[in-house]
C-alpha positions as CSV (number, residue, x, y, z in Angstrom):
1,M,35.6,4.2,30.2
2,S,32.2,3.7,31.4
3,N,30.2,1.0,30.7
4,N,26.4,-0.8,31.3
5,R,27.5,-2.1,34.3
6,E,28.3,1.2,35.7
7,V,24.7,2.6,34.0
8,A,23.0,0.5,35.5
9,K,24.4,0.4,39.0
10,L,23.9,4.4,39.0
11,A,20.3,4.2,37.1
12,G,19.6,1.5,40.1
13,V,18.4,-1.5,37.1
14,S,20.0,-5.0,36.1
15,V,22.5,-4.7,33.2
16,A,19.5,-6.5,31.3
17,T,17.2,-3.8,31.3
18,V,20.0,-1.0,30.4
19,S,20.5,-3.1,27.2
20,R,16.4,-3.5,26.8
21,A,15.9,0.6,27.4
22,L,18.6,0.9,24.4
23,Q,17.6,-1.5,21.9
24,K,13.7,-1.4,22.6
25,P,12.9,1.1,24.7
26,E,9.2,0.2,24.3
27,L,10.0,-2.9,26.5
28,V,10.6,-0.7,29.1
29,S,8.6,2.0,31.4
30,L,9.2,5.0,31.2
31,K,9.7,5.8,34.3
32,T,12.6,3.2,34.1
33,R,13.7,4.6,30.8
34,N,14.2,7.9,32.3
35,K,16.8,6.6,34.7
36,V,18.7,4.4,32.7
37,L,19.1,7.6,29.8
38,S,19.8,9.8,33.0
39,A,22.4,7.9,34.4
40,I,23.8,7.7,30.3
41,K,24.5,11.2,30.7
42,K,25.8,11.5,33.8
43,L,28.5,8.7,33.0
44,D,29.0,10.2,29.3
45,Y,28.5,6.7,28.5
46,R,28.5,5.6,24.6
47,P,27.3,1.8,24.1
48,N,28.1,0.0,21.1
49,L,24.7,-0.4,19.2
50,M,26.4,-2.0,16.7
51,A,28.4,-4.8,19.3
52,A,25.0,-5.5,20.5
53,K,22.5,-5.8,17.7
54,F,25.8,-8.4,15.9
55,R,25.8,-10.6,19.6
56,S,21.6,-10.3,19.6
57,G,21.5,-11.5,15.6
58,K,19.2,-8.5,15.1
59,T,19.7,-5.3,13.1
60,G,16.4,-3.7,13.4
61,N,15.8,-3.0,10.6
62,L,13.2,-3.4,8.1
63,V,13.5,-3.8,4.1
64,V,10.3,-2.2,2.1
65,L,10.2,-2.9,-1.5
66,V,7.9,-0.3,-3.2
67,P,7.7,-0.6,-7.0
68,T,7.8,3.2,-7.9
69,V,8.2,5.8,-4.9
70,A,6.5,8.3,-7.4
71,N,3.2,6.6,-6.9
72,L,1.6,9.1,-4.1
73,F,-0.2,6.1,-3.0
74,F,2.5,4.1,-1.6
75,A,3.7,7.2,-0.5
76,R,1.6,7.3,2.4
77,V,1.8,3.7,2.9
78,I,5.3,3.9,3.8
79,S,4.4,7.1,6.1
80,G,2.4,4.9,7.8
81,M,5.3,2.3,8.1
82,Q,8.1,4.9,8.9
83,E,5.7,6.2,12.3
84,A,5.1,2.2,13.1
85,A,8.5,0.8,13.1
86,H,9.7,4.3,15.0
87,Q,7.3,3.7,17.9
88,K,8.9,0.1,18.2
89,G,12.4,0.9,18.1
90,Y,12.9,-0.3,13.9
91,S,14.1,1.6,10.9
92,I,12.9,1.3,7.4
93,L,15.3,0.7,4.5
94,L,13.4,1.7,1.7
95,C,14.1,0.0,-1.9
96,N,12.5,1.5,-4.9
97,T,12.5,-1.1,-6.9
98,F,10.6,-0.3,-10.5
99,G,9.2,-3.9,-10.2
100,D,12.3,-5.6,-11.2
101,P,12.1,-9.2,-9.7
102,E,16.3,-9.1,-9.8
103,M,16.4,-6.3,-7.9
104,E,13.9,-7.3,-5.4
105,E,15.4,-10.8,-4.8
106,G,18.8,-8.8,-4.5
107,Y,17.4,-6.6,-1.3
108,A,15.4,-9.7,0.5
109,K,19.1,-11.2,0.3
110,M,19.8,-8.1,2.7
111,V,18.3,-10.5,5.6
112,H,20.5,-13.6,4.8
113,T,23.5,-11.3,4.9
114,C,22.0,-9.8,8.6
115,Q,21.7,-6.6,7.2
116,A,18.2,-6.2,7.9
117,D,15.5,-8.8,9.8
118,G,12.4,-8.5,7.1
119,V,11.1,-8.0,4.2
120,I,7.6,-5.5,3.5
121,Q,6.8,-6.2,-0.3
122,L,4.5,-4.0,-1.5
123,R,3.4,-6.0,-5.2
124,A,2.7,-9.9,-6.0
125,Y,6.0,-11.4,-6.0
126,N,8.1,-13.4,-3.9
127,P,11.5,-11.8,-3.7
128,F,13.2,-14.8,-1.7
129,P,13.8,-17.7,-4.5
130,A,12.9,-21.0,-3.4
131,Q,15.9,-22.5,-3.6
132,D,17.0,-20.0,0.0
133,T,13.8,-21.7,2.3
134,G,13.7,-25.6,1.1
135,G,11.0,-25.0,-0.9
136,S,9.0,-23.4,2.0
137,S,7.8,-20.2,2.5
138,T,6.2,-20.2,5.8
139,A,9.2,-19.2,7.9
140,L,10.1,-16.4,5.7
141,P,10.7,-12.9,7.5
142,M,8.4,-11.3,4.7
143,V,4.6,-9.7,5.3
144,N,3.1,-9.2,1.6
145,A,0.7,-5.7,1.0
146,C,-1.5,-3.7,-1.2
147,E,-1.3,-6.0,-4.1
148,V,-0.8,-9.6,-2.6
149,L,-0.2,-12.8,-4.0
150,D,-3.1,-15.0,-4.7
151,N,-1.3,-18.5,-2.6
152,T,1.4,-17.3,0.2
153,T,1.6,-18.2,3.6
154,V,2.8,-15.4,4.8
155,P,1.1,-12.7,6.6
156,T,-0.8,-10.4,3.9
157,V,-2.7,-7.2,4.2
158,T,-5.4,-6.2,1.4
159,L,-8.2,-4.3,0.5
160,D,-11.5,-6.5,-1.1
161,N,-10.5,-4.7,-4.6
162,R,-13.7,-6.9,-6.3
163,A,-16.2,-5.5,-3.6
164,A,-15.1,-2.1,-3.6
165,A,-15.3,-1.7,-7.8
166,R,-18.4,-3.4,-7.5
167,A,-19.7,-0.2,-5.1
168,M,-17.8,2.3,-7.5
169,T,-20.0,0.3,-10.4
170,E,-23.1,0.6,-8.7
171,H,-22.6,4.2,-8.0
172,L,-22.5,5.0,-11.8
173,L,-25.4,2.8,-12.6
174,Q,-27.3,4.6,-10.3
175,L,-27.1,7.7,-11.9
176,G,-27.8,6.3,-15.1
177,H,-25.3,5.4,-16.8
178,R,-25.5,2.5,-19.3
179,R,-21.7,3.1,-21.0
180,I,-18.9,2.9,-17.9
181,A,-15.4,2.7,-19.4
182,V,-12.9,1.5,-17.6
183,V,-9.1,2.2,-17.5
184,M,-7.4,-0.9,-15.9
185,G,-4.0,-0.8,-14.2
186,P,-0.8,-3.5,-15.5
187,K,-1.9,-6.6,-16.7
188,N,-0.4,-9.1,-14.9
189,S,-1.7,-7.0,-11.2
190,P,-4.1,-9.1,-9.2
191,L,-5.6,-5.6,-8.4
192,T,-6.5,-4.7,-12.3
193,R,-7.5,-8.7,-12.1
194,D,-10.0,-8.2,-8.9
195,R,-11.2,-4.2,-9.7
196,L,-12.3,-5.2,-13.5
197,A,-14.3,-8.8,-12.0
198,G,-16.3,-5.8,-9.6
199,Y,-17.2,-4.2,-12.0
200,R,-18.6,-6.8,-14.2
201,D,-19.8,-8.7,-11.1
202,A,-21.8,-4.7,-10.7
203,L,-22.8,-4.6,-14.8
204,Q,-24.4,-8.3,-13.9
205,E,-26.5,-7.6,-11.2
206,A,-28.1,-4.8,-13.3
207,G,-28.6,-7.0,-16.7
208,I,-25.9,-5.0,-18.9
209,A,-23.9,-7.1,-20.8
210,F,-20.5,-6.9,-20.6
211,D,-18.4,-5.3,-23.4
212,E,-14.8,-5.3,-23.8
213,S,-14.0,-2.4,-26.2
214,L,-15.0,-0.4,-23.1
215,L,-12.2,-1.7,-21.5
216,C,-9.2,0.5,-21.9
217,P,-4.7,-0.4,-21.1
218,G,-3.2,1.7,-18.5
219,D,-0.1,1.4,-15.7
220,F,-1.5,3.9,-13.5
221,T,0.6,7.0,-14.1
222,L,-0.7,10.4,-15.2
223,H,0.0,10.2,-18.9
224,S,-1.9,6.5,-19.5
225,G,-5.6,7.8,-18.4
226,R,-5.0,11.0,-20.1
227,K,-4.2,8.6,-23.1
228,A,-7.1,6.2,-22.7
229,A,-9.5,9.3,-22.4
230,G,-8.6,10.8,-25.5
231,E,-8.8,7.3,-27.5
232,L,-12.6,7.1,-25.8
233,I,-13.7,10.5,-26.9
234,E,-12.8,10.1,-30.7
235,R,-15.2,6.8,-30.2
236,K,-18.3,7.2,-32.5
237,D,-20.2,5.4,-29.2
238,S,-18.7,7.0,-27.0
239,P,-19.1,6.1,-23.4
240,T,-20.7,8.4,-20.3
241,A,-18.8,7.6,-17.8
242,I,-14.9,6.3,-17.3
243,F,-14.6,4.6,-14.3
244,C,-10.4,4.6,-13.5
245,E,-8.3,1.8,-11.8
246,N,-6.6,4.9,-9.9
247,D,-6.7,8.6,-9.0
248,E,-3.8,9.5,-11.0
249,M,-5.4,8.0,-13.9
250,A,-8.4,9.2,-13.4
251,M,-7.1,13.2,-13.3
252,G,-5.0,12.5,-16.5
253,A,-8.4,11.6,-18.3
254,I,-10.2,14.4,-16.4
255,Q,-7.7,17.1,-18.1
256,R,-7.7,15.6,-21.6
257,L,-11.4,15.6,-21.6
258,K,-11.7,19.6,-20.6
259,Q,-8.6,19.8,-22.8
260,S,-11.3,18.6,-25.7
261,G,-14.1,21.0,-24.2
262,L,-16.3,18.4,-22.7
263,R,-17.1,18.8,-19.0
264,V,-17.1,17.0,-16.2
265,P,-19.3,15.3,-15.0
266,E,-22.1,17.8,-17.4
267,D,-20.8,15.6,-20.3
268,I,-19.0,12.6,-18.9
269,S,-18.2,11.3,-15.6
270,V,-15.2,10.4,-13.9
271,A,-14.3,8.3,-11.0
272,G,-11.3,7.0,-9.7
273,F,-9.4,4.7,-6.9
274,D,-7.7,5.1,-3.5
275,D,-8.3,9.0,-2.5
276,I,-4.6,10.0,-2.7
277,A,-4.7,13.6,-1.0
278,F,-5.1,15.5,-4.3
279,A,-8.1,13.9,-5.3
280,Q,-10.3,16.6,-2.9
281,F,-8.4,19.2,-4.7
282,S,-8.7,18.4,-8.7
283,D,-11.3,20.4,-10.6
284,P,-14.3,18.9,-10.1
285,P,-13.1,17.2,-6.7
286,L,-12.9,13.0,-7.7
287,T,-15.3,10.4,-7.0
288,T,-12.7,7.5,-5.4
289,I,-13.0,4.4,-3.7
290,A,-10.9,5.2,-0.1
291,Q,-8.4,3.5,0.8
292,P,-6.8,3.9,4.5
293,A,-2.9,4.0,2.9
294,E,-1.5,4.8,6.2
295,E,-3.1,1.8,7.9
296,F,-1.7,-0.5,5.0
297,G,1.7,0.5,6.6
298,S,1.3,0.3,10.0
299,T,-0.2,-3.2,10.0
300,A,2.1,-4.6,7.6
301,V,4.6,-3.3,9.5
302,S,2.9,-4.7,13.4
303,L,2.5,-8.1,11.9
304,L,6.4,-8.3,10.7
305,I,7.6,-7.3,13.9
306,D,5.5,-9.7,15.4
307,L,6.3,-12.6,12.9
308,L,10.3,-11.6,13.9
309,E,9.5,-11.5,17.4
310,G,7.7,-15.1,17.7
311,R,4.3,-13.9,18.3
312,I,2.8,-15.4,15.4
313,K,1.8,-18.8,15.4
314,K,-0.5,-18.4,12.0
315,A,-0.2,-16.0,9.2
316,P,-2.9,-13.7,9.4
317,K,-4.7,-12.3,6.6
318,V,-5.6,-9.1,7.1
319,T,-8.9,-7.3,5.2
320,L,-8.9,-3.6,5.4
321,P,-12.1,-1.3,4.8
322,F,-12.9,1.1,2.1
323,E,-14.9,4.0,1.6
324,L,-17.0,5.0,-1.5
325,V,-16.8,9.4,-1.6
326,V,-18.9,10.9,-3.6
327,R,-17.8,14.3,-4.8
328,S,-18.8,16.4,-8.0
329,S,-16.5,14.4,-10.5
330,T,-19.6,11.9,-11.3
331,G,-23.0,12.7,-11.8
332,P,-26.6,12.1,-13.8
333,T,-26.2,10.8,-17.4
334,S,-26.8,13.5,-20.1
335,N,-28.1,10.4,-22.3
336,K,-31.5,9.5,-22.2
337,E,-31.4,5.8,-22.1
338,T,-31.5,4.8,-18.3
339,V,-30.6,1.3,-16.3
340,Q,-33.6,-0.9,-16.8
């Protein structure tokens, strides 16, 4: 049976180069890689990659903790992760955690049992118990992306959600809306907090008093958006616009409004957040905040690999850009009252 020394001799390279070509092909030139692959084929060499990974202490696996794979925004983030990981010779182990801390901690332990090299966490929770790290998070093989912890020393990838929500609220104010309802995300989510803060910033700048009765609970699902819209239109002093903190809730709201005979945006405007694939195809097309979802994923993977391979000295905090995308679900208010 052939071995890697014979492959190296036939390819005219070192044994170390053969190992790199198999384990980390991105570190080897295409010309050299092709020589190695050609030699492997001629010799019918079958490398024991599992043994090589055991010797190196690296698995090439990255654990991704996602609260729900059913969320369309997360689906795009994961797509960006998979492409970036594949290009760098790593594999993604996708864990659908339902936001359960115990489940997240269980999956994170795969790092300690040498089944994975590091973790990407997509919600604001540290899955590594303090006792496992001596109470310090500086050495954790983890990147926190999308919904991030407020105080953490691990690399993070986020959006300025406060500024984005402010931009959307300002758009609605410019259309003449004064009573703007908000369908919020989960109560304890930093995303909910920051987007609500941006909404309040815009109202304050416009000289409009904050009205807590215009806030409706939600959970980022179609059903919660539909339910909130139904409750809002039953009020005597109903809003002229509804800002939903994600697109799925906005689409659920539109469905409920249309079912009640209301026109969007002629009778009531609706806006979302995320710019998922279906946003431009909803009826009417949805005004929203576009997030670079795939870039969230690829950036998180790149940061984690840099962390694992010792290229990060100080954990970076990456803030990605957003864009206000105006479509036909928002329009001027039919209410005679205008912003002063």
